[in-house]
N, C-alpha and C positions, 0 to 999 in steps of 0.2 A: 203372537207378535210377529210383525212383518218387517223385514229390512227395508229402510227407505231407499237404499241404493239399488238393490237387485230384485226385491220382492220375495226373497226366500223366507221360509219359516224356520230354517235351521239356525237358531240363535243360541249363543252361550252368554251367561252372565259374565261380566268382566270387571268386577270391582265396583267402586263408587267414585263419584266426582268429589272434588273438594267441598262442594255444597251438600253432599249426602245423597245425591240422586244415583239411581242404579245405572251403571254403564253396561252396555251389551255389545257383543261382537258377532257379526255374521260369519258363519262357517264357510259360506260360498265365496263371498267377495272380500272378506276380511275387514269390512267397514265397521268402525266403532261408532256407536251412537247412544244417546241417552233415551231411555224409555219414557214415554209421556206420563205425566202424573195423572191422577184421577181428575183433578180440576181441569187439566188441559184436554182430557178425553171428553169431559162434559161440555166444555166450550166448543169443541169441534162438532159434537153431536147437535148442539143448539144452533150452530151456524148452518148446518146442512138442512135444517127444517125450513 
């Protein structure tokens, strides 16, 4: 997984959102973000084609 803020790959899991999605936190820039679901990954791959 890559941080959307700085592009780093040093990511920690950081709990879950209210809706049950996995929260992640970048060790480099301390940005917190939600990892994309499998459906979102598939949509992004389809859009690139």
